C-alpha angles and dihedrals in degrees: 000000000000118000122247091261092047091050090053090052093050093050092048093049090050093053094046091047090064088072101036141028094241134011123236124222087238091058091047092049090051095048095045095037094230134125117276089239090059090051091051091052093049093047090055089050094050090046091055089052092053094244099116140023115223125197112187113246091006107067143244134292131187120254119224089266091048092051091050091053092046092051091046090058094042088054090054093047096050094044090053092047090054093047092049093052102034100038105023097032099232115159113260092241092059103049103078099081093041091050090047091058094044097047091064095046100050129086123230089246092058092045092055090049087052091051091050091049089056092045096252098293120211098212142026123240090277092053093253111148116253112226115243122249090256091064098256128123118212114229126216134189113256145151136199118274087233087062097049116116120253114261096018124125111232136172121229106233103174144359132206110272103191101085120057091197091057091048091051091050092048089051090052090052092044098242104151131151108275096031118130113229135185120202101219101176143357122215104196094181094052092034089229132138124208107217130187115210106182105304094341125095119205132187107214133184109245092227089060094058100038090103095045107106122208138184131203109272098214109187098318118117118244119262117232122241115273094049094148093271093294113139132184 
């Protein structure tokens, strides 16, 4: 079984891989806040274990075994985040560090009991999909809220979870997974969106909502916040 540090590396590579074909040691060092030399040493170690493939001067990618381990830990992390918010009532901007500690100290058996207790949720409190027990992660079509067309009804399905300040600001605005939103206007010069959330109108900086993913609402009614982490 991978060590705590190795698991953190695998999760970080997985997340970075979603935006690029391979992950550079520089990007890893920046995300993990460690020296590039430390990253190089860990990459060699993970390569020997068959968890990553490393091509000098190009970057690193997860192997099938490495991806399974990364998703196993991401499942733990997101289940704990949901438990901490839904059951213990912690704010969604404060659960990351707590979940990070718990994910490394919990057995797979306990995690599956936790999932059963919460009725096998699909998403964490930020709307991020929870990997399945078999090590797969369901995909869904989505686009950024900043890319949504003016006048269209959309449902927020997930928000970025890496910055507590952003999460606090989104909570102040009322942008939660499950909320129905209409983009009423776009001010390209001011880089501001005018959003309607129910009866409320909000002016929002575009950079704040770049990570907020949405999906077409169709004819389904919006779900209120606090829907057990399930997002459309």
